[in-house]
FIVO-345352 format. One record per residue (C-alpha): x, z, y; residue number from 1. Coordinates in steps of 0.001 Angstrom, whole numbers. Layout:
N
+---------+---------+---------+-----+
|    east |      up |   north |   k |
+---------+---------+---------+-----+
|       X |       Z |       Y | NUM |
...
+---------+---------+---------+-----+
END
This chain:
337
+---------+---------+---------+-----+
|    east |      up |   north |   k |
+---------+---------+---------+-----+
|   94632 |   98834 |  110423 |   1 |
|   93374 |   96293 |  113115 |   2 |
|   96801 |   94465 |  113534 |   3 |
|   97511 |   91312 |  111577 |   4 |
|  100315 |   92883 |  109616 |   5 |
|   99952 |   90023 |  107163 |   6 |
|  100993 |   87508 |  109653 |   7 |
|  104103 |   89587 |  110535 |   8 |
|  104938 |   90082 |  106750 |   9 |
|  104928 |   86408 |  106347 |  10 |
|  107063 |   85792 |  109439 |  11 |
|  109596 |   88580 |  108046 |  12 |
|  109594 |   86677 |  104685 |  13 |
|  110692 |   83634 |  106265 |  14 |
|  113356 |   85116 |  108501 |  15 |
|  114632 |   87087 |  105423 |  16 |
|  114958 |   84044 |  103237 |  17 |
|  117126 |   82409 |  105854 |  18 |
|  119199 |   85577 |  106401 |  19 |
|  121478 |   85003 |  103386 |  20 |
|  121799 |   81327 |  103855 |  21 |
|  123101 |   81616 |  107300 |  22 |
|  125582 |   84251 |  106574 |  23 |
|  126730 |   82021 |  103808 |  24 |
|  126971 |   79243 |  106247 |  25 |
|  128726 |   81137 |  108471 |  26 |
|  131613 |   81693 |  106109 |  27 |
|  135018 |   79870 |  106007 |  28 |
|  135874 |   77555 |  103258 |  29 |
|  137606 |   80334 |  101364 |  30 |
|  134538 |   82552 |  101383 |  31 |
|  135677 |   84807 |  104083 |  32 |
|  134819 |   85215 |  107665 |  33 |
|  136409 |   83825 |  110683 |  34 |
|  134851 |   86204 |  112985 |  35 |
|  134906 |   90030 |  112865 |  36 |
|  131457 |   90584 |  110674 |  37 |
|  131252 |   94276 |  112191 |  38 |
|  130523 |   92825 |  115507 |  39 |
|  127220 |   90919 |  114156 |  40 |
|  125260 |   94091 |  113567 |  41 |
|  126437 |   95515 |  116940 |  42 |
|  125198 |   92413 |  118804 |  43 |
|  122049 |   92453 |  116735 |  44 |
|  121434 |   96085 |  117786 |  45 |
|  121963 |   95079 |  121624 |  46 |
|  119572 |   92274 |  121106 |  47 |
|  116985 |   94527 |  119733 |  48 |
|  117636 |   97067 |  122405 |  49 |
|  117201 |   94445 |  125379 |  50 |
|  113903 |   93091 |  123711 |  51 |
|  112309 |   96579 |  123174 |  52 |
|  113403 |   97464 |  126653 |  53 |
|  111840 |   94418 |  128074 |  54 |
|  108507 |   95062 |  126155 |  55 |
|  108511 |   98604 |  127236 |  56 |
|  108858 |   97745 |  130967 |  57 |
|  106094 |   95159 |  130701 |  58 |
|  103928 |   97931 |  128714 |  59 |
|  104344 |  100452 |  131532 |  60 |
|  103346 |   97894 |  134115 |  61 |
|  100002 |   97174 |  132437 |  62 |
|   99149 |  100322 |  130848 |  63 |
|  100271 |  104105 |  130275 |  64 |
|  102141 |  104349 |  127273 |  65 |
|  102677 |  107537 |  125474 |  66 |
|  106486 |  108494 |  125771 |  67 |
|  107870 |  111810 |  124342 |  68 |
|  111210 |  112644 |  125980 |  69 |
|  111628 |  115811 |  124120 |  70 |
|  115300 |  116064 |  122788 |  71 |
|  114211 |  117459 |  119535 |  72 |
|  112313 |  114292 |  118986 |  73 |
|  115008 |  111902 |  120293 |  74 |
|  117761 |  113227 |  118130 |  75 |
|  115707 |  112407 |  115015 |  76 |
|  116297 |  108646 |  115630 |  77 |
|  120387 |  109320 |  114959 |  78 |
|  119841 |  109554 |  111261 |  79 |
|  118316 |  105985 |  110406 |  80 |
|  120773 |  104581 |  112923 |  81 |
|  123756 |  105947 |  110698 |  82 |
|  122044 |  104657 |  107441 |  83 |
|  121409 |  101102 |  109022 |  84 |
|  124940 |  101101 |  110046 |  85 |
|  126173 |  101455 |  106673 |  86 |
|  123692 |   99249 |  105246 |  87 |
|  124336 |   96303 |  107475 |  88 |
|  127976 |   96299 |  106710 |  89 |
|  127370 |   96514 |  102989 |  90 |
|  125113 |   93612 |  103150 |  91 |
|  128244 |   91438 |  104409 |  92 |
|  130362 |   92777 |  101809 |  93 |
|  128087 |   92059 |   99027 |  94 |
|  127735 |   88228 |   99956 |  95 |
|  131466 |   87921 |   99316 |  96 |
|  130847 |   88523 |   95783 |  97 |
|  127544 |   86984 |   95026 |  98 |
|  125522 |   83871 |   95989 |  99 |
|  122589 |   83782 |   98242 | 100 |
|  119932 |   83620 |   95567 | 101 |
|  121499 |   86381 |   93534 | 102 |
|  121783 |   88440 |   96862 | 103 |
|  118114 |   88005 |   97645 | 104 |
|  117075 |   88700 |   94202 | 105 |
|  119029 |   91948 |   93921 | 106 |
|  117366 |   92917 |   97083 | 107 |
|  114026 |   93351 |   95163 | 108 |
|  115711 |   96579 |   93680 | 109 |
|  114659 |   98351 |   97025 | 110 |
|  110920 |   98059 |   95618 | 111 |
|  111763 |  100531 |   92822 | 112 |
|  113875 |  102905 |   95213 | 113 |
|  111326 |  102575 |   97924 | 114 |
|  108480 |  103562 |   95306 | 115 |
|  110395 |  106566 |   94190 | 116 |
|  110932 |  107928 |   97767 | 117 |
|  107493 |  107286 |   98537 | 118 |
|  106368 |  109644 |   95994 | 119 |
|  109340 |  112278 |   96491 | 120 |
|  109263 |  112366 |  100613 | 121 |
|  106197 |  110674 |  101900 | 122 |
|  104092 |  112198 |   99202 | 123 |
|  102612 |  108829 |   99057 | 124 |
|  100495 |  108452 |   95668 | 125 |
|  100605 |  105210 |   93874 | 126 |
|   98069 |  104287 |   91057 | 127 |
|   99115 |  103699 |   87574 | 128 |
|   98678 |   99967 |   88080 | 129 |
|  100957 |   99840 |   90931 | 130 |
|  103716 |  101812 |   89099 | 131 |
|  103470 |   99074 |   86311 | 132 |
|  103639 |   96433 |   89129 | 133 |
|  106770 |   97943 |   90315 | 134 |
|  108230 |   98146 |   86911 | 135 |
|  107204 |   94421 |   86121 | 136 |
|  109102 |   93576 |   89378 | 137 |
|  112334 |   95159 |   88118 | 138 |
|  112060 |   93438 |   84780 | 139 |
|  111576 |   90072 |   86805 | 140 |
|  114787 |   90751 |   88822 | 141 |
|  116702 |   91541 |   85750 | 142 |
|  115367 |   88666 |   83860 | 143 |
|  116643 |   86062 |   86695 | 144 |
|  120095 |   87750 |   86530 | 145 |
|  120713 |   86815 |   82929 | 146 |
|  122860 |   83853 |   82234 | 147 |
|  122293 |   81438 |   79271 | 148 |
|  124788 |   82486 |   76624 | 149 |
|  124721 |   78898 |   75340 | 150 |
|  127128 |   77870 |   77961 | 151 |
|  130797 |   77685 |   77180 | 152 |
|  132007 |   80246 |   79883 | 153 |
|  129486 |   82777 |   78830 | 154 |
|  131534 |   86033 |   78929 | 155 |
|  128915 |   88422 |   79825 | 156 |
|  125190 |   88422 |   80641 | 157 |
|  126023 |   88486 |   84469 | 158 |
|  127037 |   85669 |   86575 | 159 |
|  128800 |   87801 |   89615 | 160 |
|  131665 |   90318 |   89537 | 161 |
|  130439 |   93939 |   88969 | 162 |
|  131392 |   94812 |   92516 | 163 |
|  128663 |   92550 |   93764 | 164 |
|  125937 |   94335 |   91664 | 165 |
|  127239 |   97616 |   92484 | 166 |
|  127052 |   96862 |   96260 | 167 |
|  123720 |   95358 |   95934 | 168 |
|  122339 |   98596 |   94239 | 169 |
|  123888 |  100574 |   97034 | 170 |
|  122526 |   98253 |   99678 | 171 |
|  118883 |   98653 |   97911 | 172 |
|  119305 |  102313 |   98041 | 173 |
|  120548 |  102505 |  101835 | 174 |
|  117483 |  100302 |  102871 | 175 |
|  114853 |  102337 |  101053 | 176 |
|  116346 |  105531 |  102391 | 177 |
|  116377 |  103969 |  105998 | 178 |
|  112929 |  102451 |  105624 | 179 |
|  111286 |  105636 |  104326 | 180 |
|  112784 |  107752 |  107041 | 181 |
|  111981 |  105205 |  109885 | 182 |
|  108532 |  105060 |  108635 | 183 |
|  108213 |  108806 |  109012 | 184 |
|  109448 |  108727 |  112410 | 185 |
|  107282 |  105892 |  113618 | 186 |
|  104102 |  107414 |  112213 | 187 |
|  104918 |  111163 |  113105 | 188 |
|  103226 |  110522 |  116645 | 189 |
|  101357 |  107988 |  118841 | 190 |
|  104358 |  107191 |  120713 | 191 |
|  104734 |  103626 |  122103 | 192 |
|  106409 |  101325 |  119383 | 193 |
|  108720 |  100109 |  122153 | 194 |
|  109737 |  103527 |  123232 | 195 |
|  110451 |  104440 |  119664 | 196 |
|  112520 |  101306 |  119202 | 197 |
|  114529 |  101976 |  122353 | 198 |
|  115647 |  105341 |  121074 | 199 |
|  116541 |  103698 |  117376 | 200 |
|  118448 |  100851 |  118975 | 201 |
|  120282 |  102800 |  121425 | 202 |
|  121629 |  105149 |  118849 | 203 |
|  122222 |  102099 |  116488 | 204 |
|  124338 |  100385 |  119351 | 205 |
|  126372 |  103459 |  119976 | 206 |
|  127242 |  104041 |  116357 | 207 |
|  128270 |  100302 |  115910 | 208 |
|  130656 |  100626 |  118754 | 209 |
|  132097 |  103922 |  117014 | 210 |
|  132523 |  101790 |  113932 | 211 |
|  134501 |   98879 |  116018 | 212 |
|  136549 |  101493 |  117523 | 213 |
|  137494 |  103172 |  114555 | 214 |
|  138446 |   99777 |  113024 | 215 |
|  140846 |   99344 |  115889 | 216 |
|  142657 |  102605 |  115221 | 217 |
|  142714 |  101908 |  111622 | 218 |
|  144424 |   98527 |  112213 | 219 |
|  146608 |   99965 |  114925 | 220 |
|  145155 |   97531 |  117703 | 221 |
|  146951 |   94578 |  115752 | 222 |
|  144538 |   92132 |  117068 | 223 |
|  143650 |   94069 |  120544 | 224 |
|  140599 |   96139 |  121296 | 225 |
|  137453 |   95103 |  119993 | 226 |
|  135729 |   94131 |  123434 | 227 |
|  138480 |   91532 |  123934 | 228 |
|  137864 |   89503 |  120765 | 229 |
|  133911 |   90252 |  120022 | 230 |
|  133222 |   86577 |  120313 | 231 |
|  136521 |   85374 |  118508 | 232 |
|  135686 |   82864 |  115726 | 233 |
|  131899 |   82812 |  116662 | 234 |
|  129905 |   79374 |  115936 | 235 |
|  126264 |   78302 |  116324 | 236 |
|  125677 |   79355 |  113021 | 237 |
|  127161 |   82970 |  113508 | 238 |
|  124888 |   83300 |  116713 | 239 |
|  121792 |   82273 |  114539 | 240 |
|  123003 |   85094 |  112265 | 241 |
|  122795 |   87643 |  114964 | 242 |
|  119530 |   86445 |  116336 | 243 |
|  117958 |   86498 |  112746 | 244 |
|  119198 |   89976 |  112039 | 245 |
|  117855 |   91229 |  115601 | 246 |
|  114398 |   89340 |  114989 | 247 |
|  114214 |   90858 |  111387 | 248 |
|  114941 |   94419 |  112522 | 249 |
|  112100 |   94334 |  115303 | 250 |
|  109604 |   92769 |  112667 | 251 |
|  110454 |   95617 |  110307 | 252 |
|  109896 |   98338 |  113022 | 253 |
|  106481 |   96754 |  113733 | 254 |
|  105513 |   96709 |  110109 | 255 |
|  106701 |  100515 |  109819 | 256 |
|  104404 |  101484 |  112579 | 257 |
|  101345 |   99560 |  111442 | 258 |
|  101808 |   99118 |  107645 | 259 |
|  104127 |  100714 |  105210 | 260 |
|  107395 |  100207 |  103502 | 261 |
|  105874 |   98668 |  100434 | 262 |
|  104443 |   95702 |  102583 | 263 |
|  107838 |   95372 |  103905 | 264 |
|  109966 |   95315 |  100834 | 265 |
|  107458 |   93020 |   99140 | 266 |
|  107580 |   90374 |  101957 | 267 |
|  111387 |   90384 |  101926 | 268 |
|  111350 |   90324 |   97966 | 269 |
|  109185 |   87094 |   98152 | 270 |
|  111870 |   85487 |  100379 | 271 |
|  113714 |   84648 |   97403 | 272 |
|  111355 |   81797 |   96483 | 273 |
|  112321 |   80070 |   99803 | 274 |
|  116079 |   80908 |   99399 | 275 |
|  116176 |   79256 |   95817 | 276 |
|  114511 |   76105 |   97176 | 277 |
|  116817 |   75929 |  100100 | 278 |
|  120056 |   76679 |   98109 | 279 |
|  119290 |   73760 |   95882 | 280 |
|  119830 |   71401 |   99042 | 281 |
|  122347 |   73522 |  100783 | 282 |
|  124680 |   74681 |   98213 | 283 |
|  123964 |   72534 |   95262 | 284 |
|  122697 |   75361 |   93524 | 285 |
|  121381 |   74851 |   90076 | 286 |
|  118526 |   77196 |   89318 | 287 |
|  118380 |   78480 |   85584 | 288 |
|  115242 |   78880 |   83216 | 289 |
|  115891 |   82586 |   83637 | 290 |
|  115763 |   82484 |   87353 | 291 |
|  112230 |   80700 |   87164 | 292 |
|  111074 |   83164 |   84821 | 293 |
|  112076 |   85990 |   87000 | 294 |
|  110380 |   84567 |   90050 | 295 |
|  107063 |   83996 |   88112 | 296 |
|  107201 |   87760 |   86885 | 297 |
|  107842 |   88758 |   90586 | 298 |
|  104812 |   86854 |   91775 | 299 |
|  102598 |   88370 |   89068 | 300 |
|  103767 |   91855 |   90205 | 301 |
|  102968 |   90952 |   93686 | 302 |
|   99438 |   90162 |   92558 | 303 |
|   99211 |   93202 |   90530 | 304 |
|  100202 |   95562 |   93258 | 305 |
|   97944 |   94434 |   96123 | 306 |
|   94950 |   92898 |   94270 | 307 |
|   91887 |   95016 |   94198 | 308 |
|   91750 |   96587 |   90599 | 309 |
|   88266 |   94929 |   89728 | 310 |
|   89909 |   91612 |   90130 | 311 |
|   92502 |   92557 |   87339 | 312 |
|   90276 |   93937 |   84992 | 313 |
|   87415 |   92123 |   83344 | 314 |
|   84858 |   94974 |   82807 | 315 |
|   81968 |   94061 |   80472 | 316 |
|   78620 |   93990 |   81995 | 317 |
|   76380 |   96598 |   80515 | 318 |
|   72511 |   96423 |   80581 | 319 |
|   71373 |  100013 |   81304 | 320 |
|   67891 |  100994 |   80582 | 321 |
|   65882 |  101840 |   83525 | 322 |
|   65059 |  105550 |   83503 | 323 |
|   61480 |  106537 |   83102 | 324 |
|   59533 |  107738 |   86049 | 325 |
|   57798 |  111044 |   86095 | 326 |
|   54535 |  109430 |   86050 | 327 |
|   55463 |  107329 |   82766 | 328 |
|   56469 |  110567 |   80940 | 329 |
|   53471 |  112446 |   81996 | 330 |
|   51247 |  109662 |   80664 | 331 |
|   53226 |  109477 |   77165 | 332 |
|   52931 |  113115 |   76737 | 333 |
|   49102 |  112997 |   77231 | 334 |
|   48840 |  110181 |   74767 | 335 |
|   51042 |  112026 |   72162 | 336 |
|   48765 |  114965 |   72418 | 337 |
+---------+---------+---------+-----+
END
């Protein structure tokens, strides 16, 4: 792998850490949205489509990228577009029930679901040590969710409504499924990454438009057609959410092409470190001891998964006797005789 995927993973970590924060900052004082949050994924898809088209045009002017225009190949990109459409909207719904740090931590559940799908669908084999690391990550995320029962208001071990956790689990499962299938599409041939992105985001834009039209019919066009109110309630923060979501998607597709899903989900899971620190200053968030312990366990899991096995196990040095040469054996036999 000649490409600097580690730099892309670091950039993805930074963008992902700010995603939940920006989305929360774009909410109104009552915790809702002054804008139609279904328009955000649509505009993000359009942004990714434009950027991919520009890069493909630039690539065709400087080289001859491989482009497969077979409809049988193109139609495969419909499936991840549908999954991403559902996932993007579930993300917004999740943040109405949980805070940004909890949202980011629950995103680590996609590590487990991705590993399972890795094994089932991509036939990607993981070592026992890597499975242990994934299990350790699950323990870390669970630890960080436990609320101290010494508090007066401790009615349960969980600090958010059950709807938030159910939506978080659904979001993790959808993210893993979409990621696995996208990696399969990206690596099935040597087509240009930007051509593959163009197909993916074209279908993504179309399905998001279908979602907006369906909402209009469901509400009886109470607020008018979606294209007349698409920017209603938008602020600078909302536009930053759109740019963040679009840029994150472009980086993820790059990692799917040149790295794999495990790199992607680990980089996004480590974003919770930055989210927690930022939430302390932005939202007066008070981190608990359990949260710190969970983060430490997650860091240990990260090291256990990616570190070479010989750096994790201290093998004793054995002094093996040098084997005798044939000449020594002959001399010893003559001496004995």
